[in-house]
Legacy VTK file of the C-alpha trace (Angstrom):
# vtk DataFile Version 3.0
C-alpha trace
ASCII
DATASET POLYDATA
POINTS 85 float
23.909 23.763 2.784
27.312 22.970 4.302
29.233 19.751 3.572
29.080 18.788 7.204
25.244 19.286 7.251
24.877 17.173 4.071
27.014 14.334 5.679
25.009 14.575 8.935
21.792 14.214 6.956
23.198 11.275 4.989
24.115 9.353 8.078
20.897 10.171 9.854
18.478 9.079 7.154
20.356 6.851 4.722
20.656 3.726 6.787
17.023 3.588 7.807
15.846 4.476 4.345
17.774 1.578 2.698
17.060 -0.902 5.500
13.294 -0.149 5.245
13.346 -0.408 1.425
15.421 -3.440 1.332
13.858 -5.205 4.351
10.572 -5.574 2.414
12.108 -6.544 -0.891
11.612 -10.136 -1.670
14.588 -10.421 -4.068
16.883 -8.827 -1.424
15.703 -11.230 1.225
16.206 -14.185 -1.249
19.710 -13.004 -2.010
20.533 -12.423 1.673
19.345 -15.931 2.537
21.404 -17.473 -0.291
24.468 -15.546 0.762
24.059 -16.805 4.314
23.768 -20.412 3.086
26.852 -19.992 0.936
28.784 -18.541 3.780
27.763 -21.491 6.045
28.854 -23.926 3.363
32.144 -22.054 2.899
32.844 -21.912 6.597
32.430 -25.641 6.955
35.103 -26.445 4.330
37.836 -23.850 4.942
40.185 -23.273 7.816
39.416 -20.852 10.603
42.194 -18.520 9.361
40.736 -18.514 5.917
37.258 -17.846 7.239
38.572 -14.906 9.233
40.215 -13.571 6.084
36.918 -13.904 4.218
35.122 -11.901 6.981
37.810 -9.185 6.862
37.372 -8.989 3.039
33.586 -8.862 3.340
33.826 -6.025 5.865
36.115 -4.083 3.484
33.599 -4.613 0.607
30.866 -3.329 2.810
32.817 -0.199 3.686
33.599 0.438 0.057
29.910 0.030 -0.837
28.989 2.454 1.939
31.576 4.945 0.616
30.185 4.640 -2.913
26.639 5.359 -1.678
27.863 8.326 0.362
29.748 9.726 -2.637
26.583 9.296 -4.810
24.437 11.011 -2.109
26.862 13.897 -1.679
27.176 14.411 -5.451
23.389 14.518 -5.738
23.128 16.876 -2.815
25.808 19.148 -4.338
24.019 19.084 -7.736
20.716 19.969 -5.938
22.401 22.886 -4.118
23.731 24.173 -7.486
20.307 23.986 -9.153
18.473 25.540 -6.281
20.633 28.673 -6.204
LINES 1 86
85 0 1 2 3 4 5 6 7 8 9 10 11 12 13 14 15 16 17 18 19 20 21 22 23 24 25 26 27 28 29 30 31 32 33 34 35 36 37 38 39 40 41 42 43 44 45 46 47 48 49 50 51 52 53 54 55 56 57 58 59 60 61 62 63 64 65 66 67 68 69 70 71 72 73 74 75 76 77 78 79 80 81 82 83 84
């Protein structure tokens, strides 16, 4: 399986699998709700510039987490490919 094919498979299935799994998880929903409440409280006490910096940092963290999951997925796919030969 080519690297590009593995990446295509990752992007096609990964987001729906995780959103379906997490969308029904009570702990995930609780944490998501708590994060939103904390963000609303933070936004009400800091400047608009600081809030925009927080959002930029949060976006970077999300991208890093996505890259981490992608690396784990690709490593697993590579291991599977080695085993299946």
